C-alpha positions as CSV (number, residue, x, y, z in Angstrom):
1,X,-36.7,32.9,-59.5
2,X,-37.5,33.3,-63.1
3,X,-35.7,35.6,-65.5
4,X,-37.2,38.5,-67.3
5,X,-37.7,36.7,-70.6
6,X,-39.0,33.5,-69.1
7,X,-41.9,31.8,-71.0
8,X,-45.1,31.5,-69.1
9,X,-45.4,27.8,-69.7
10,X,-49.0,27.1,-68.7
11,X,-48.5,23.4,-67.9
12,X,-52.2,22.8,-67.3
13,X,-52.8,23.8,-70.9
14,X,-49.7,22.5,-72.6
15,X,-48.4,19.4,-71.0
16,X,-51.3,17.0,-70.6
17,X,-52.4,17.5,-74.1
18,X,-52.0,14.5,-76.4
19,X,-52.8,16.6,-79.4
20,X,-50.8,17.3,-82.5
21,X,-51.0,20.4,-84.7
22,X,-51.3,23.1,-82.0
23,X,-49.3,26.0,-83.1
24,X,-47.2,28.0,-80.6
25,X,-48.6,31.4,-79.9
26,X,-45.2,33.1,-79.2
27,X,-42.0,33.2,-81.2
28,X,-40.0,32.0,-78.2
29,X,-39.3,28.3,-77.9
30,X,-40.8,26.1,-75.2
31,X,-38.6,25.4,-72.2
32,X,-39.8,21.9,-71.8
33,X,-39.9,19.0,-74.2
34,X,-42.8,16.6,-74.4
35,X,-42.1,12.9,-74.2
36,X,-43.8,10.5,-76.6
37,X,-47.3,11.7,-77.4
38,X,-47.1,14.6,-74.9
39,X,-46.7,18.1,-76.3
40,X,-45.8,21.5,-74.8
41,X,-47.2,24.6,-76.4
42,X,-45.8,28.0,-75.3
43,X,-48.6,30.5,-75.3
44,X,-47.0,33.8,-74.1
45,X,-43.6,35.3,-73.4
46,X,-42.8,38.2,-71.1
47,X,-42.2,41.3,-73.2
48,X,-45.3,40.6,-75.4
49,X,-48.6,42.3,-75.0
50,X,-52.3,41.3,-75.1
51,X,-55.0,43.9,-75.9
52,X,-52.6,46.7,-75.0
53,X,-51.5,45.2,-71.6
54,X,-47.9,44.2,-71.2
55,X,-47.3,42.0,-68.1
56,X,-44.2,42.7,-66.1
57,X,-41.4,40.2,-65.7
58,X,-40.2,37.6,-63.1
59,X,-43.5,35.6,-63.2
60,X,-43.9,33.4,-60.1
61,X,-47.0,32.3,-58.3
62,X,-49.8,30.9,-60.5
63,X,-53.5,30.2,-60.0
64,X,-56.1,29.0,-62.5
65,X,-59.9,28.8,-62.7
66,X,-62.3,27.8,-65.5
67,X,-64.3,30.9,-66.2
68,X,-66.8,29.3,-68.6
69,X,-67.0,26.5,-71.2
70,X,-64.4,28.2,-73.4
71,X,-62.0,30.1,-71.2
72,X,-59.5,29.4,-68.4
73,X,-58.2,32.4,-66.4
74,X,-54.7,32.3,-65.1
75,X,-53.6,34.6,-62.2
76,X,-49.8,35.2,-62.2
77,X,-47.7,37.4,-59.9
78,X,-44.6,39.3,-60.9
79,X,-41.9,38.9,-58.2
80,X,-40.6,42.5,-58.6
81,X,-39.1,44.7,-56.0
82,X,-41.3,47.6,-54.8
83,X,-39.7,50.2,-57.1
84,X,-39.3,48.0,-60.2
85,X,-41.5,47.8,-63.3
86,X,-43.6,50.5,-64.9
87,X,-46.1,52.4,-62.8
88,X,-49.8,51.2,-62.9
89,X,-52.9,52.8,-61.6
90,X,-55.7,51.6,-59.4
91,X,-59.3,52.6,-60.3
92,X,-59.0,55.6,-57.9
93,X,-56.0,56.9,-59.6
94,X,-53.4,55.7,-57.1
95,X,-50.1,55.1,-58.9
96,X,-47.8,52.2,-57.8
97,X,-44.7,50.4,-59.1
98,X,-43.4,47.1,-58.0
99,X,-44.9,43.6,-57.8
100,X,-48.4,42.9,-59.1
101,X,-50.8,40.2,-60.2
102,X,-51.9,39.9,-63.8
103,X,-54.6,37.8,-65.4
104,X,-54.5,35.9,-68.6
105,X,-57.6,34.5,-70.3
106,X,-56.7,31.5,-72.4
107,X,-59.1,30.0,-75.0
108,X,-59.4,26.3,-74.2
109,X,-59.7,25.2,-77.8
110,X,-57.0,27.3,-79.5
111,X,-54.7,27.8,-76.5
112,X,-54.4,31.5,-77.4
113,X,-54.3,34.3,-74.9
114,X,-57.5,36.2,-75.7
115,X,-57.1,38.9,-73.0
116,X,-54.8,40.0,-70.2
117,X,-54.7,42.8,-67.7
118,X,-54.1,43.8,-64.1
119,X,-56.0,41.4,-61.8
120,X,-57.2,44.0,-59.3
121,X,-58.6,47.5,-59.4
122,X,-58.3,48.4,-55.7
123,X,-56.2,47.4,-52.6
124,X,-57.2,47.3,-49.0
125,X,-54.3,48.0,-46.6
126,X,-53.6,46.2,-43.3
127,X,-55.7,48.8,-41.4
128,X,-58.7,48.0,-43.5
129,X,-58.6,51.2,-45.5
130,X,-58.7,51.6,-49.3
131,X,-55.3,52.4,-50.6
132,X,-55.1,55.9,-51.9
133,X,-51.4,56.5,-51.4
134,X,-48.3,54.2,-51.8
135,X,-47.1,54.5,-48.1
136,X,-50.2,52.5,-47.1
137,X,-48.4,49.6,-48.9
138,X,-44.7,50.3,-48.5
139,X,-45.0,51.6,-44.9
140,X,-42.4,54.2,-45.7
141,X,-42.0,57.6,-47.4
142,X,-42.0,56.6,-51.1
143,X,-44.9,58.1,-53.1
144,X,-44.9,55.3,-55.6
145,X,-43.2,52.1,-54.3
146,X,-45.8,49.3,-54.1
147,X,-45.9,45.6,-53.4
148,X,-42.6,43.9,-52.7
149,X,-41.7,40.6,-54.4
150,X,-44.9,38.7,-54.6
151,X,-43.7,35.1,-54.6
152,X,-45.4,31.7,-54.8
153,X,-49.2,31.8,-54.8
154,X,-52.3,29.5,-54.5
155,X,-55.9,29.6,-55.6
156,X,-58.9,28.2,-53.7
157,X,-62.5,28.1,-54.8
158,X,-65.3,29.5,-52.7
159,X,-67.2,26.7,-51.0
160,X,-64.0,24.8,-50.1
161,X,-62.3,25.0,-46.7
162,X,-65.1,27.3,-45.5
163,X,-64.2,30.0,-47.9
164,X,-67.1,32.2,-49.2
165,X,-65.3,33.6,-52.3
166,X,-62.8,32.4,-54.9
167,X,-59.5,33.6,-53.5
168,X,-56.0,33.9,-54.9
169,X,-53.4,34.1,-52.1
170,X,-50.1,35.7,-52.6
171,X,-47.5,37.2,-50.3
172,X,-44.4,39.5,-50.2
173,X,-41.2,37.6,-49.8
174,X,-39.4,40.4,-48.0
175,X,-38.2,40.0,-44.4
176,X,-41.4,41.6,-42.9
177,X,-43.7,40.8,-45.8
178,X,-47.4,41.0,-45.9
179,X,-49.8,38.4,-47.1
180,X,-52.6,39.3,-49.5
181,X,-55.9,37.7,-50.7
182,X,-57.3,38.7,-54.1
183,X,-61.0,38.4,-54.3
184,X,-61.3,37.6,-57.9
185,X,-65.1,38.5,-58.0
186,X,-64.6,42.1,-56.9
187,X,-61.1,42.5,-58.2
188,X,-60.0,43.7,-54.8
189,X,-56.6,42.8,-53.2
190,X,-56.9,42.6,-49.4
191,X,-53.9,42.7,-47.0
192,X,-54.2,40.0,-44.3
193,X,-52.7,41.5,-41.1
194,X,-53.9,38.8,-38.8
195,X,-51.6,36.3,-40.5
196,X,-48.6,38.4,-39.2
197,X,-45.3,39.1,-40.9
198,X,-43.1,36.7,-42.9
199,X,-41.0,36.2,-45.9
200,X,-44.0,34.7,-47.6
201,X,-43.4,31.7,-49.8
202,X,-46.9,30.3,-49.9
203,X,-50.0,29.3,-47.9
204,X,-52.4,26.4,-48.2
205,X,-55.8,25.9,-46.7
206,X,-56.5,23.1,-44.1
207,X,-59.6,21.5,-42.8
208,X,-60.4,23.6,-39.8
209,X,-62.8,21.1,-38.3
210,X,-65.3,23.9,-37.6
211,X,-67.6,25.3,-40.3
212,X,-67.3,28.8,-38.9
213,X,-63.5,29.0,-39.1
214,X,-60.7,28.7,-41.6
215,X,-57.3,27.2,-41.1
216,X,-54.2,28.3,-43.1
217,X,-50.8,26.7,-43.1
218,X,-48.1,29.3,-44.0
219,X,-44.6,28.9,-45.4
220,X,-42.0,31.5,-44.1
221,X,-38.9,31.7,-46.3
222,X,-36.7,33.4,-43.7
223,X,-33.8,31.4,-42.5
224,X,-34.7,31.0,-38.9
225,X,-37.8,33.1,-38.2
226,X,-37.3,32.9,-34.4
227,X,-38.6,35.6,-32.1
228,X,-35.6,37.3,-30.5
229,X,-37.2,40.6,-29.4
230,X,-40.6,41.5,-28.1
231,X,-41.4,44.0,-30.8
232,X,-41.6,41.1,-33.3
233,X,-44.7,40.1,-31.3
234,X,-46.2,43.4,-30.2
235,X,-45.2,45.3,-33.4
236,X,-44.5,48.4,-31.3
237,X,-41.7,49.8,-29.1
238,X,-42.2,47.8,-25.9
239,X,-39.2,45.7,-25.0
240,X,-41.3,43.2,-23.0
241,X,-45.0,43.2,-24.2
242,X,-45.9,39.9,-25.7
243,X,-49.0,38.2,-26.9
244,X,-52.3,40.0,-26.4
245,X,-55.3,38.3,-24.8
246,X,-55.1,34.7,-26.2
247,X,-58.8,33.7,-26.3
248,X,-60.7,30.4,-26.9
249,X,-58.6,27.4,-28.1
250,X,-59.0,23.8,-29.0
251,X,-56.8,20.7,-29.5
């Protein structure tokens, strides 16, 4: 877990550059030291702002994609609890606190952050409905508590692993966390209920062996996520009901 003032050291931009004369874009010092001809250039520090947007602290999962010939876009979550951080608004006016995903546009030539902001404008809950109230996310009574401790993350391009769209995957690391997929084209964050519950660390895509299916390997950070009671499976009150209608399968 990273501290509130941790530098966002964009390794893909800083470490791998055998270039001299690149000036740091933040007053804070780099947290890594280049060896020999390799240089590290810190570009942004939590607490700073870009074009009026101030990212929240505890940056964790990172994804990156080349937007065009001059810009790389970084997607970075904040691993905040559901009531931490300043409140932000979705495009429909819904106000939420807690964890979130920010984007950073970095100029390839200058290594400067040219723009930053909230990476999504709407959220789809686990029932498939547009989020218009915080309880659709926190599943409780809080009118403002949002996402809970978005942890490690991964980015996969559309056209790979049978994905149609570019997707940034990120999940809540709470005991019964939800996994989310950010469609970076529509700026929509989708809850993925069919992946179940976990203390989500990360997911990675696998070759499904079938062009009409996707395969996801998930990392659960709970210390022994073993089913000990039926409601962990049926997500209801039944003390005995288990799996529901297992269908076609393959080996």
